[in-house]
C-alpha positions in Angstrom: 113.9 85.9 92.5 112.6 87.3 95.8 108.9 87.1 96.7 107.4 89.0 99.7 104.3 90.7 101.0 104.1 94.3 102.2 101.6 95.3 104.9 100.2 98.9 104.9 101.7 99.7 108.3 105.2 98.8 109.5 108.6 100.3 110.5 108.0 104.0 109.9 104.3 103.9 110.4 100.9 103.5 108.8 101.1 104.1 105.1 104.6 102.8 104.6 103.3 99.8 102.5 101.0 101.9 100.4 103.1 105.1 99.8 105.0 104.4 96.6 108.2 106.1 97.8 108.2 104.0 100.9 107.4 100.9 98.9 110.5 101.3 96.8 112.6 102.0 100.0 111.3 98.9 101.8 112.0 96.6 98.8 115.4 98.1 98.4 116.2 97.4 102.0 115.4 93.8 101.4 117.7 93.7 98.4 120.5 95.2 100.5 119.9 92.5 103.2 119.9 89.6 100.7 122.2 90.9 97.9 124.8 88.3 98.8 122.5 85.5 97.7 120.6 87.2 94.9 121.8 87.2 91.3 122.7 90.4 89.6 119.6 91.9 88.1 117.2 89.8 90.1 113.4 90.0 90.0 111.3 91.0 93.0 107.6 90.2 93.3 105.8 91.9 96.1 102.1 91.9 97.1 100.8 95.3 98.2 97.4 96.9 98.2 99.2 100.0 96.8 96.2 102.3 97.2 98.0 105.6 97.2 97.5 106.2 101.0 100.5 108.5 101.8 99.4 109.2 105.4 99.9 112.9 104.8 99.7 113.9 108.4 102.6 111.7 109.4 104.6 112.1 106.2 103.8 115.6 105.1 106.3 116.1 102.3 106.0 112.7 100.6 103.0 113.4 98.3 104.7 116.6 97.0 108.0 114.8 96.4 106.1 112.0 94.6 104.2 114.6 92.5 107.5 116.3 91.6 109.0 113.0 90.4 106.1 112.7 87.9 107.1 115.8 85.9 109.8 118.3 85.0 112.3 115.9 83.4 112.6 113.6 86.4 113.4 110.3 84.9 115.3 108.6 87.8 115.0 109.0 91.5 118.3 110.9 91.9 117.0 113.6 89.6 115.0 114.9 92.6 118.0 115.4 94.9 118.4 119.0 93.8 115.1 119.8 95.7 116.2 118.4 99.1 117.3 121.7 100.6 114.1 123.5 99.3 111.9 120.9 101.0 114.0 120.8 104.2 113.5 124.6 104.6 109.7 124.6 103.7 108.2 126.2 106.8 104.8 124.4 106.5 106.6 121.0 106.6 109.0 122.1 109.4 106.0 123.2 111.5 104.3 119.8 110.9 107.6 118.2 112.0 108.0 120.4 115.1 104.5 120.7 116.3 102.3 118.0 114.6 104.2 114.8 114.9 105.1 114.6 111.2 108.4 113.3 109.8 111.0 115.8 108.8 110.6 117.1 105.3 113.9 115.8 104.1 112.9 112.2 105.2 111.3 111.6 101.8 114.7 112.3 100.1 116.4 109.8 102.3 113.9 107.2 101.4 114.0 108.0 97.7 117.8 107.6 97.6 117.4 104.1 99.1 114.6 103.3 96.7 117.0 103.9 93.8 118.7 100.6 94.7 115.8 98.7 93.1 116.6 100.5 89.8 120.3 99.7 90.1 120.0 96.0 91.0 116.8 94.5 89.6 115.6 93.6 86.2 112.0 94.0 87.3 109.9 94.8 90.4 106.3 93.5 90.3 103.6 94.7 92.6 100.7 92.2 92.9 97.2 93.1 93.9 97.5 96.9 93.7 94.2 98.7 94.2 95.6 101.8 92.4 98.3 100.3 90.2 99.2 103.7 88.6 101.1 104.6 91.8 103.3 101.6 91.4 103.8 102.0 87.7 104.6 105.7 88.1 107.6 104.7 90.2 108.8 102.2 87.6 107.2 99.1 89.1 105.3 96.5 87.0 101.9 95.6 88.1 100.0 92.3 87.9 96.7 91.1 89.4 98.1 87.8 90.6 101.3 86.1 91.6 100.8 83.6 88.8 100.7 86.4 86.2 103.8 88.0 87.7 105.7 84.7 87.8 104.7 84.0 84.2 105.9 87.5 83.0 109.1 87.2 85.1 110.2 84.2 83.1 111.6 86.5 80.5 114.1 87.7 83.1 114.8 84.6 85.2 113.8 81.7 83.0 111.2 79.1 83.7 113.0 77.5 86.7 114.3 80.3 88.9 115.6 80.0 92.4 113.1 81.7 94.7 113.7 83.4 98.0 110.3 83.6 99.7 110.1 86.1 102.6 106.5 85.7 104.0 107.2 87.7 107.1 109.8 90.1 105.8 108.1 93.1 107.5 106.7 91.3 110.5 109.9 89.8 112.1 113.4 91.1 112.6 115.3 91.1 109.3 118.3 88.9 108.7 121.2 89.3 106.3 121.5 86.0 104.4 124.7 84.7 102.8 125.8 81.6 100.9 127.8 79.1 102.9 130.8 79.3 100.6 130.8 83.1 100.4 131.0 83.8 104.1 134.1 85.8 104.9 136.0 84.6 108.0 
């Protein structure tokens, strides 16, 4: 089990820890970094205010991509890939990228493809403390009010005495890639 906290603003900018697409990507990046020491189908518990703040000015295409994921037979994140070229050629988003300091419209698709790693490698992803939990749930995350509640519910996946990797400064310090002593390739 991996436990971490997610600030509202980090790597890509303000809103990264509250935008549900970025939340999935950030947690997936931690799974990539620590996969060598995590069991298959691990559980992640992450605190986030998850309030639906997308920071539309800096990430202009994200809300539309998120909205698209909520309908039209989109059951997994890769189902959206077919819209990548359409978004990448959307003139409004291109203008926001070129003239208004917004991220490129295809950036959301890059982040969603990474976010799919959670679906592939985790039994469950819990968001603790969400102000607007529907955003997390709509991306396949489970929500709980407290860490105690999340830990209790996670028992069904990891048992009552799991190994826990706590990453209290996961998004504040440079990330490391952990490995088990016996599994280090020479």
